[in-house]
C-alpha positions as CSV (number, residue, x, y, z in Angstrom):
1,M,241.5,222.3,296.0
2,E,242.9,220.1,293.3
3,Q,239.5,220.0,291.3
4,E,239.3,223.7,291.4
5,S,243.0,224.1,290.0
6,V,242.1,221.7,287.1
7,K,239.0,223.7,286.3
8,Q,241.0,226.9,286.3
9,K,243.4,225.4,283.8
10,T,240.7,224.0,281.5
11,K,238.7,227.2,281.3
12,P,241.4,229.2,279.4
13,M,241.8,226.4,276.8
14,I,238.2,226.7,275.6
15,G,238.5,230.0,273.9
16,P,241.4,229.3,271.6
17,V,239.7,226.0,270.6
18,I,236.5,227.8,269.6
19,I,238.5,230.3,267.7
20,I,240.4,227.7,265.8
21,V,237.1,225.8,265.0
22,L,235.5,229.0,263.7
23,L,238.5,229.7,261.5
24,L,238.4,226.1,260.2
25,I,234.7,226.6,259.5
26,I,235.3,229.9,257.8
27,G,238.0,228.5,255.7
28,L,236.1,225.6,254.7
29,G,233.3,228.0,253.7
30,A,235.7,230.0,251.6
31,V,236.9,226.9,249.8
32,I,233.4,225.9,249.0
33,K,232.3,229.4,248.0
34,L,235.2,230.0,245.8
35,D,234.9,226.4,244.4
36,I,238.7,225.7,244.8
37,A,239.6,222.6,242.8
38,G,235.9,222.2,242.1
39,I,235.2,221.1,245.7
40,G,232.1,223.4,245.9
41,T,230.4,222.1,242.9
42,S,231.4,218.5,242.9
43,V,231.4,217.6,246.6
44,F,229.3,220.0,248.7
45,T,226.7,221.2,246.1
46,P,225.0,217.7,245.9
47,L,225.0,217.3,249.7
48,L,224.1,220.9,250.8
49,K,222.0,222.3,247.9
50,D,218.6,221.4,249.7
51,V,219.8,222.6,253.2
52,P,218.4,226.1,254.0
53,I,220.8,228.9,255.0
54,I,223.8,226.7,254.5
55,Q,223.2,226.6,250.8
56,A,224.1,230.2,250.7
57,I,227.8,229.3,250.8
58,L,227.6,227.1,247.7
59,P,229.3,228.6,244.6
60,E,227.2,231.0,242.5
61,R,227.4,228.6,239.5
62,A,226.4,225.5,241.5
63,E,222.9,225.4,240.2
64,E,224.1,225.9,236.6
65,T,226.7,223.2,237.1
66,M,224.1,220.8,238.6
67,A,221.7,221.6,235.7
68,E,224.4,220.8,233.2
69,K,225.2,217.5,234.9
70,D,221.5,216.7,235.0
71,A,221.1,217.5,231.4
72,H,223.8,215.0,230.6
73,Q,222.2,212.2,232.5
74,Y,220.9,209.4,230.2
75,T,217.6,207.6,230.8
76,S,218.4,204.6,228.7
77,I,221.1,202.6,227.0
78,E,219.7,203.7,223.7
79,E,220.4,207.3,224.5
80,V,224.0,206.4,225.4
81,V,224.5,204.5,222.1
82,E,223.1,207.4,220.1
83,R,225.3,209.9,222.0
84,L,228.3,207.8,221.3
85,K,227.4,207.3,217.6
86,A,227.0,211.1,217.2
87,T,230.4,211.7,218.9
88,E,232.0,209.1,216.6
89,K,230.5,210.8,213.6
90,L,231.8,214.1,214.8
91,L,235.2,212.6,215.4
92,S,235.2,211.1,211.9
93,E,234.4,214.5,210.4
94,K,237.0,216.2,212.3
95,E,239.6,213.5,211.2
96,L,238.5,214.1,207.6
97,E,239.0,217.9,208.1
98,V,242.5,217.3,209.5
99,E,243.5,215.0,206.5
100,G,242.2,217.6,204.1
101,L,244.3,220.3,205.9
102,N,247.3,218.0,206.0
103,E,247.0,217.4,202.1
104,Q,246.5,221.1,201.6
105,N,249.6,221.7,203.7
106,S,251.6,219.2,201.7
107,I,250.5,220.9,198.4
108,M,251.6,224.3,199.7
109,Q,254.9,222.9,200.8
110,A,255.5,221.4,197.4
111,E,254.6,224.6,195.8
112,I,256.9,226.6,198.1
113,E,259.8,224.2,197.1
114,R,259.0,224.6,193.5
115,L,258.9,228.4,193.7
116,K,262.2,228.3,195.6
117,V,263.8,226.8,192.5
118,F,262.6,229.8,190.5
119,E,263.7,232.2,193.1
120,N,267.2,230.6,193.1
121,D,267.3,230.7,189.3
122,K,266.2,234.3,189.4
123,I,269.0,235.2,191.9
124,Q,271.5,233.4,189.6
125,F,270.2,235.2,186.5
126,D,270.5,238.5,188.1
127,A,274.0,237.8,189.3
128,D,274.9,236.6,185.8
129,R,273.4,239.7,184.1
130,K,275.2,242.0,186.6
131,A,278.5,240.3,185.7
132,F,277.6,240.6,182.1
133,D,276.8,244.3,182.3
134,E,280.0,244.9,184.3
135,Q,281.9,243.0,181.6
136,I,280.5,245.4,179.0
137,V,281.5,248.5,180.9
138,F,284.6,247.5,182.6
139,S,286.3,244.9,180.4
140,D,289.5,245.7,178.4
141,K,287.4,245.8,175.3
142,A,284.8,248.2,176.6
143,P,284.5,251.8,175.5
144,N,286.4,254.4,177.3
145,L,284.7,255.1,180.8
146,S,284.5,258.8,180.3
147,D,282.8,258.3,176.9
148,Y,280.5,255.8,178.4
149,I,279.5,258.1,181.3
150,S,279.1,261.1,179.0
151,F,276.9,259.2,176.6
152,Y,274.6,258.1,179.4
153,E,274.6,261.4,181.2
154,S,273.6,263.1,178.0
155,V,270.4,261.0,177.7
156,N,267.5,262.5,179.5
157,P,266.3,259.8,182.1
158,D,262.7,260.4,181.3
159,N,263.5,259.4,177.6
160,A,266.0,256.7,178.1
161,A,263.5,253.9,178.6
162,E,261.4,254.9,175.6
163,L,264.5,255.3,173.4
164,Y,265.8,251.9,174.4
165,R,262.4,250.4,173.6
166,E,262.4,252.1,170.1
167,A,266.0,251.0,169.5
168,I,265.1,247.4,170.2
169,I,262.0,247.6,167.9
170,M,264.2,249.1,165.2
171,Q,266.8,246.4,165.6
172,A,264.2,243.7,165.3
173,H,262.8,245.4,162.3
174,D,266.1,245.7,160.6
175,K,266.9,242.0,161.1
176,E,263.4,241.2,159.6
177,V,264.2,243.4,156.6
178,D,267.6,241.7,156.2
179,D,265.9,238.5,156.2
180,Y,263.6,239.5,153.5
181,A,266.4,240.9,151.5
182,N,268.4,237.6,151.8
183,T,265.2,235.7,150.7
184,Y,264.6,238.0,147.6
185,G,268.3,237.9,146.8
186,T,268.2,234.1,146.3
187,M,265.1,234.3,144.1
188,K,265.0,234.5,140.4
189,P,264.7,238.2,139.3
190,E,261.4,237.6,137.5
191,E,259.9,235.9,140.7
192,A,260.9,238.6,142.8
193,A,259.6,241.2,140.5
194,R,256.1,239.6,140.5
195,I,255.9,239.6,144.2
196,M,257.0,243.2,144.6
197,E,254.6,244.4,141.9
198,A,251.9,242.9,144.3
199,M,253.4,244.8,147.2
200,T,253.1,248.4,145.8
201,S,250.8,249.3,148.8
202,N,253.8,249.0,151.0
203,M,256.4,250.9,149.1
204,D,258.5,251.6,152.1
205,L,259.2,247.8,152.6
206,I,260.0,247.2,148.9
207,V,262.5,250.2,149.1
208,L,264.1,248.7,152.3
209,I,264.5,245.3,150.7
210,L,266.0,246.7,147.4
211,N,268.4,248.9,149.4
212,R,269.8,245.8,151.2
213,I,270.5,243.7,148.1
214,N,273.5,244.3,145.8
215,I,273.2,246.7,142.8
216,E,273.1,243.7,140.2
217,Q,270.3,241.9,141.9
218,R,268.3,245.3,142.3
219,A,268.8,246.0,138.6
220,D,267.7,242.6,137.4
221,I,264.5,242.7,139.6
222,L,263.6,246.2,138.5
223,G,264.2,245.1,134.9
224,E,261.6,242.4,135.2
225,M,259.0,244.7,136.5
226,D,256.3,246.7,134.7
227,P,258.1,250.0,133.7
228,E,255.6,252.2,135.3
229,I,255.9,250.3,138.6
230,A,259.8,250.2,138.3
231,A,259.8,254.0,137.8
232,K,257.5,254.6,140.8
233,I,259.7,252.5,143.1
234,T,262.9,254.2,141.7
235,K,261.3,257.6,142.5
236,Y,260.7,256.2,146.0
237,M,264.3,255.2,146.3
238,V,265.6,258.6,145.3
239,P,262.8,261.0,146.4
240,E,265.0,264.2,146.0
241,L,265.2,263.6,142.3
């Protein structure tokens, strides 16, 4: 009776044990198939790759991985040495590339710093220019604001830039003519006369110069000229006569 009771207690325990074992086998198969942590390719593939049916649970890339490993197997010390030399050469080339990139980076950083100086100077220049313009418009010695506004409103915006450019050119030209006049005013009349006689192809400039020196100097220079040339210049100076 006691033996039968033991058997009855043992039989129900076999089923759960089988289920647990099956679950463990299925779990292990899943771990191998999914190659979790590389277990499938690194541990079980070398052991089970030649076992029929069971090899079906190996990872799909197991054969490729094994082939790659086999390809990296060396058959002699010479091959290992050659491989190391090639690796060292590649490493040296990469180090040179890194050094070149670091040098370029240093150059670019230096250029950026140099340009920052110009940028700061430009900002300061714009600020100084704005302050200067405000001083012209709003200082105590500036023209009446209403007159200032009216003047600029009367200028067509499309023509303002061109008029400004022409005014600058005229101002520079006037200064140049003044310099000529000062030079001729300090020369002896006969010397100035000889030079102007050679300039009759540019009568406008001669007239501008003579109009900027005093009457006595003008008379002395004309008096030293050839009468016909002097008459021609005088006619240019007073065209309405």
